[in-house]
N, C-alpha and C positions, 0 to 999 in steps of 0.2 A: 190571124186569131188575136183577139184582144188579150192583154195580160190580166192576171188576177191579182187582187190585193189581199194579202194574208195578214190578219190583225191578231196580235198576241193579247188575248183578253182573259187568260185562265186565272190571273190573279185578281180579276176585277172584284169579285164578291168580297174577298177579305180586305182588299185595299180600300174599298169605298164603304165598307160596313154594310153591304147588302145592295142588291140591284135597285131596290126601291129608293135608295139614297144616292143614286148616280148624280154627280154634281152638275147641275145645269149652269153653264157659264154664259150661254147666249141669251138674248132677250126673250125667247120663248122656251127656255129650259134646255136649249141645245147643249149636248156634251161635247167635249173635245173630239171624241170619236165620230160624232155626227159630221163635224167639219171635215174630218179625214175622208169619210165616205163621199161626201158632197164633192170635195176636191178631186177624188179619184174618178168619180163619174164624169166630171168635166174634162179630165185629162185623157179619157178614153179607156179606162179599165172596164172590163166586161163582166166581172164577177167579184164578189167579196166572200172570203172564207174567214171564219172566226174560230180560234181555238179557245175553248172555255172548259170549265169543270162540269162534269156530268150533273152534279148535285144542284146546279142552278139553271139547267137547260130550260125548264118550263118558264121560269121568270125571264130568262134572257130572250126567249122567243116572243113572249108577250110584251115586254117592256122595250126591247131594243129592236129586234128584227121586224116587228110589225110596222114600224115607221118607214122601213125601206121597201115594203111590199109594193110591187108594181113599178118601182124606180130602178132597181138593179137586182139581179139574181144573187142570193145569199145562201151559203151553206155553213154548217158548223161541224167541228170535230172536237175531240175531247182529250185533255191532258190529265193523266193520273200518275201518281208516283209508282203505281203498280204496273204501269204499261212498260214492260221491259221485254227484251227478246227471250225466247225460250232457252232454258239452260243457264240463265243468269239469275242471281239473287241480289237482294238488297239488305242492308242492315234493318232489322225489324223496328229499330228505334228511330229510324230516319223519318222525319215529317216534312222536310224541305223539298220542294219540287226539284226536278233534275236540271232546270235551266232553259234558256231561250232556244237552244238548238234542239233539245228534246221536244219542245213545243212545236217547232217547225216540222219535225219528223212525223207528227200526228196527222199531217195533211198529205202524206205520201200517196195515198190511194184516191185522193180527191183532185189534186192539182196536176195537170198534164201539160201546162203551157208555161211560158215565162211568168214569173211572179215576183211581187214586191213583199217585203216583210216590214211591218212597223209595230210600234207599241200602241196600245189602246189609248193611253193617257198623255200622249205628246201631240202638241199642235205643230204640224210640220210646214204648213203654208202652201198656197196654191202652186207657186212656181216649182216647188220641189216635186210635187206629184206629176206635173207636166214633163219636167226633165227626166224623171224616172220612167214614165210611160213611153216616152219617145225612145229612150235607150232600150227598153225591154222589147219594143216592137222591132228594133233594128237587129236584135240578136236572136230572133225566133229561128229555130232550126239549127242553131249552133250549140256547142257545148263548151263549158268552162270559161265563158266570157261574162263574168259577174260584175256587179257595180255596187257602189255605196255612195249615197248622197253625203257630201262633205260640207258641213255647216261651218261658216266662219266663226271662230270661237267668240268673237265680240258680239255675235248675234245669238249667243246661247247662255249668257250670264244671268244670274239672278241679282236683283238689287238688295236682296235680304240675306245674303250669306254666300259662302263659297259653294262651288259645285265640283263634281267629278266628271271628267270627259275622256273619251278615247281619242288621244291625239294621234293624227295620221301622218305617216311619212310616205312620200311618193317618189318614183323615179322620174326621169326627164320626159317620159311619155304620159305622165299623169296616172300611172298605175300604182296601186297601193303596194307598199313594201312591208309595212308594219303598222299595227295599232297598239299604242301603249297607254294604259289607263293612268291618268294623272289626277291627283286629288287636290282639294283645297285651291281650286282655280278661282281667282277673283280679281277685280280691278282695284289696284292700289295706286292712288294718285292718278297719273295719266298712263299707267302701264297695266297690262294684264299679266299676272304671274301665277305660278303654282309653287307649292312648297315641296322640296325634295331634299332629304337629309338635313332638314332644319334650315334650309336656305331658300330664298326666293329666286325662281328662275323665270325669266321673262318669255312670254309668248307673243309673237306678232299677231296683231288683231285679225288678220286673214288666215291664220293657221287653221287648216281643216280639221274638224273633229267629228267623230261618229256619234250620231244620235239614234242609232239602231234603225236606220232606214236603208234596207238592202235590196238588191235585185239579183235574182238567180234564174237559171234555166233548170228544167225538171230533173236532170241527172244529179243535181245537188242532193236530192233525197237519198240516192244510192250512196254517195260519199258520207252523208250524215248517218245512215244506218250502220255502215261499216265502222265509222269512227265512234259511234255510241257503244258498240260492243267492246271496242278497245278501252273506252272510258270506263265501262262497268267492270271490266277485268282488273283495271288499275284502281278504281275509286268506288266501286259498288258498295263497299262496306263502310264507307265514310258517311258522316252525318250531314255535311254541308257543302262539299265540293260540287260545283255545277258545270254543266256541259254548255258552253257558250258559243254563239255564232262566230265572234271574232277569232276565237281559238282555232276553229276548224278552217276558217278562211285563210288565216295565217299559215296553217299547215299545208293547205292545198297550194298556196302560192309558192312556198318554199320547196314543195315537191314537184313543182312544174306542172301540176295538173289543172291549174286554173289561173286566170288573171282577174284582178278586180279594179275596175276603173273608178277613180274618185270623181264624182260629178259635182262641180261647184254649184252652189245655190245662193241666191241673194236673200232667200227667205229668212225671216227671223223665227227662231224656235220659241214657243211658249210652253210653259209647264208649271205645275204647282209643286215646286220642290219644297217650299216652306208655306205654312198656312198664310203667312203675310203676302205671298205672291198672288193669292186669289183675286183681290180687288184689282190688281194691275192687269191680270189676264182678262178679266171682264172688261176693263176699260179698253184694252188693246183690240179685243174682238169688236166692241162697239165702234171703235174708230175705223176698223176695216169695213164695217157695214156702212158707216157714213161715207166712206170713200168709194162705195159701190162694189167692193170686192166680193161681198156676200149679200144675199137678200136677208131681210130681218127674220124671216121664217124659212128654214131650210127645207123642211119636208111637211 
């Protein structure tokens, strides 16, 4: 069975100011998400599932899904702040979504095979999708053997300011032991550093960092559902606390319920962290097209 690609796109409408203003970065208006779907198809993924907000379903189907018709099967599910288990309540003043792992939970009745999770607005690169697809096919029928694509920190920096990244620690077998969020990561002179307690701490250029590109087997939904109930019991009345994927993965690792292999990738991550990044991302995509990595028109 081919793995499924699950794309976190529930924040798309607000982030881009409306679907009609999806930012075209490719020569024919291709979005970053279009390149992810194209790469996933080449890597052997069999289906794409999007989590979106219900209020822009019609626009999403017309503007986004229509271009993939006949290319790869697609489904949608919906994330809402009001989608919580029976018997639990939320603070009525909360407007902030519950976070990435709540978004994952929305697909529990759709995805029954190994699956990858990615952000809608990150350019991950062809090699990363192939590495991830190969791993997911190798763990079909197993439980608790998860993975995360680890980007080399030097391949994830912005030329226009500092970035925040989840810095990964691994054991001698290449299994994840911890993800720690580091802020203000940037290149200073010939070194990559982050600021902690007011001091610069150096990171080796090949240090693996998480860009929210994960691989799971289907029982992950069961763990997520149980953990979300615990989260709501502890934080359901708070206004901003979110239920994140790395938090649960760390908990499952520490409890001995799962392992998470860090898959090294040579791919360079692209993203528009700052508005000044956009011209550089357009240039990088055009360079990849010139090199033959992508056709000028994807779909």
